[in-house]
Structure formats: structure tokens, C-alpha cells
C-alpha positions in Angstrom: -93.9 25.6 -30.8 -90.7 28.5 -29.5 -88.3 28.2 -32.8 -85.8 30.8 -34.0 -84.2 31.4 -37.1 -80.7 29.3 -38.5 -78.6 30.4 -41.5 -76.3 27.5 -42.8 -74.0 27.9 -45.8 -73.1 25.0 -47.4 -69.6 26.1 -48.4 -68.1 23.3 -50.2 -66.7 19.5 -49.5 -63.6 17.7 -49.4 -62.9 13.7 -51.0 -66.6 12.6 -51.3 -67.1 9.5 -53.5 -69.9 7.1 -54.0 -68.5 3.7 -54.2 -64.9 5.3 -54.4 -66.3 6.5 -57.6 -66.5 10.8 -58.0 -70.3 12.1 -57.4 -71.8 14.2 -59.8 -75.3 16.3 -59.0 -74.4 16.4 -55.2 -76.7 18.2 -53.0 -76.7 18.9 -49.0 -79.7 18.2 -47.0 -80.3 20.5 -44.0 -82.8 17.8 -41.4 -83.4 19.6 -38.5 -85.7 17.3 -37.2 -88.4 14.4 -38.5 -90.2 15.4 -41.2 -88.3 19.0 -42.0 -85.5 19.1 -44.4 -84.3 21.3 -46.8 -82.1 20.9 -49.8 -79.5 23.1 -52.0 -79.4 23.2 -55.6 -76.9 20.5 -57.4 -73.3 21.4 -57.4 -72.3 22.9 -61.1 -68.9 21.1 -60.6 -69.1 17.4 -60.6 -66.1 15.5 -59.0 -65.1 14.9 -55.4 -64.4 18.9 -53.9 -68.0 20.2 -55.4 -69.0 23.9 -54.2 -72.2 25.0 -53.2 -71.8 29.0 -51.6 -75.6 28.6 -51.1 -77.5 29.9 -47.9 -80.8 28.1 -46.6 -82.5 29.2 -43.5 -84.6 27.4 -41.6 -86.9 26.8 -38.3 -84.9 25.5 -35.3 -87.3 25.0 -32.5 -85.8 26.1 -28.8 -86.0 21.8 -27.9 -83.3 20.8 -31.1 -79.9 20.0 -29.4 -78.7 19.3 -33.4 -79.3 19.2 -36.9 -77.8 16.7 -39.7 -76.2 17.7 -42.8 -76.4 15.1 -45.6 -74.5 15.1 -48.8 -76.3 12.9 -51.5 -76.2 13.0 -55.0 -78.5 11.8 -57.7 -78.3 8.1 -59.8 -79.1 7.5 -63.2 -82.4 6.7 -62.2 -83.5 10.1 -60.5 -83.0 8.6 -57.0 -80.4 10.7 -54.6 -78.2 8.4 -52.5 -76.4 9.4 -49.7 -73.1 9.7 -49.8 -72.2 10.9 -46.1 -73.5 13.0 -43.4 -72.9 14.1 -40.1 -74.8 15.3 -36.9 -73.7 18.5 -35.7 -74.8 19.6 -32.3 -76.5 23.2 -31.4 -74.3 23.7 -29.1 -71.3 24.2 -32.1 -72.9 27.3 -33.4 -75.7 28.4 -30.5 -74.0 27.6 -27.6 -71.2 30.3 -26.8 -72.0 32.4 -23.8 -71.9 35.8 -24.4 -71.2 35.2 -28.5 -73.1 37.9 -30.6 -76.3 37.0 -32.6 -75.3 36.5 -35.8 -72.3 35.3 -35.4 -70.5 33.6 -37.8 -69.4 29.6 -36.9 -67.4 28.3 -39.6 -67.7 24.6 -39.3 -66.1 21.1 -40.7 -67.2 17.6 -40.2 -66.1 14.8 -41.1 -68.4 12.6 -43.1 -70.3 8.9 -42.3 -71.9 6.8 -44.5 -75.7 5.1 -44.1 -73.7 2.7 -41.6 -72.2 5.2 -39.6 -68.8 4.2 -40.8 -66.0 7.5 -41.3 -65.5 8.7 -44.4 -63.0 10.6 -46.3 -64.9 12.9 -47.0 -65.7 16.1 -45.3 -68.8 19.0 -45.4 -67.5 22.9 -45.1 -70.3 24.8 -43.8 -71.2 28.3 -41.7 -73.8 28.8 -39.1 -75.2 31.7 -37.4 -78.1 32.5 -35.4 -80.5 35.2 -37.4 -80.7 38.0 -35.1 -84.4 38.4 -33.2 -86.6 40.3 -35.0 -88.2 42.8 -31.6 -90.7 40.7 -29.9 -93.8 42.9 -29.8 -95.0 43.3 -26.3 -98.7 42.8 -24.9 -100.3 44.7 -22.0 -102.4 42.0 -20.2 -104.9 44.2 -17.5 -104.3 43.2 -14.5 -107.4 42.0 -12.1 -107.8 43.7 -9.5 -107.0 42.0 -6.0 -108.9 42.9 -2.9 -111.8 44.3 -1.4 -112.6 48.1 -1.7 -112.8 49.4 1.9 -113.6 52.7 3.0 -114.2 56.3 2.1 -113.4 56.0 -2.3 -111.3 59.4 -1.9 -108.8 57.5 0.8 -109.1 54.4 -1.1 -107.5 56.3 -4.2 -105.3 58.1 -2.7 -104.0 54.5 -0.7 -104.7 52.3 -5.0 -108.4 51.5 -3.4 -107.3 47.7 -2.1 -107.0 46.0 0.6 -104.8 42.7 -0.1 -104.6 39.9 1.9 -103.1 36.3 2.1 -105.9 33.8 2.5 -105.6 31.3 6.1 -107.0 28.4 6.6 -109.0 28.3 9.6 -110.8 25.3 11.4 -113.2 25.3 13.5 -113.7 22.3 16.0 -116.1 19.4 14.3 -118.9 19.3 16.1 -120.1 15.6 15.7 
């Protein structure tokens, strides 16, 4: 599967609350596809405006249409609860024609709770597509097509092969 590298920096969040209470130990989870996610370390500050300033690099499949950014906080039982999430279209940072690779896009999204209802929370991130490494090129030997004809010295001067196009030839049926 073809992939490209995406660098996302979780900058900060604004006015995030869980059950109308400020949160602590908030993390940002980036989900690219089902089963693949990564997260930041917990924010050092607690309250409604945590700051992370942490970059995550993820493999982004070429077929991906969006990523999911979620803010979660750790409960007293040790389980992470969803504070809010946002679905970020890939076109927001990778769809600009003519934008140079490595261009940083600063983005802010309103968070939605687990039932899809808008919250007052906002997540601030930056995203950039990593500069593609030079791809290795491999020379694949080309098969010779055609039939050698004539004098070998002349064949070498003319490329050595005669090429043709297959033609369907039907003979009358002699039944």
C-alpha cells in the first residue's frame, strides 16, 4: 500500500470540558485509519486550555480522505474518556495545487462529543506533508519484441529487430 508521511503538531486546545468540568491529563489522539492511532503525552497543565506543542509523524495512505483528531482525558480509574473530536479532511492541508511540499498549515477545529453534538472546545493543530524522499529507480530489462532478419551487420545498424502488429486472419470454413 502506498503511503506518504504526515507531520501533525498538536499545539493547544481551548475551552475543553468534560461534564462541564475542566480536564486534566488531556491527550490528543490522531487516528488515520481504523486500528492505527497515536497520541501525545498528557498536557503538563490542567484546566480548559491545555498546551502540548508535540509533533507526531504518521503514515498516511494515498487513499485516505480524512484523519480524526480527538482530545481525551484520563479518569480516576485510568481509562481515557473522549472530550471531543474533529474529522479533518486531507484536502485541508494536502489539497492545494502548487503548494510546496513541507508547507505548514495552521488549523483550528470545533470539537464534537461522542454523539456528534458541537462543544465549545477547539483544537489547534498544524499539519504538513513531509518532503518526499528521492525514489530509487530500477531499470527493468525490456524484452525484445520481433524477429531478427537479414544480415547481422545490417540488423545491428537498424536495431536488429522487425516489429509488427498482430492481424486477425480468418480463413473460410471448410465444413
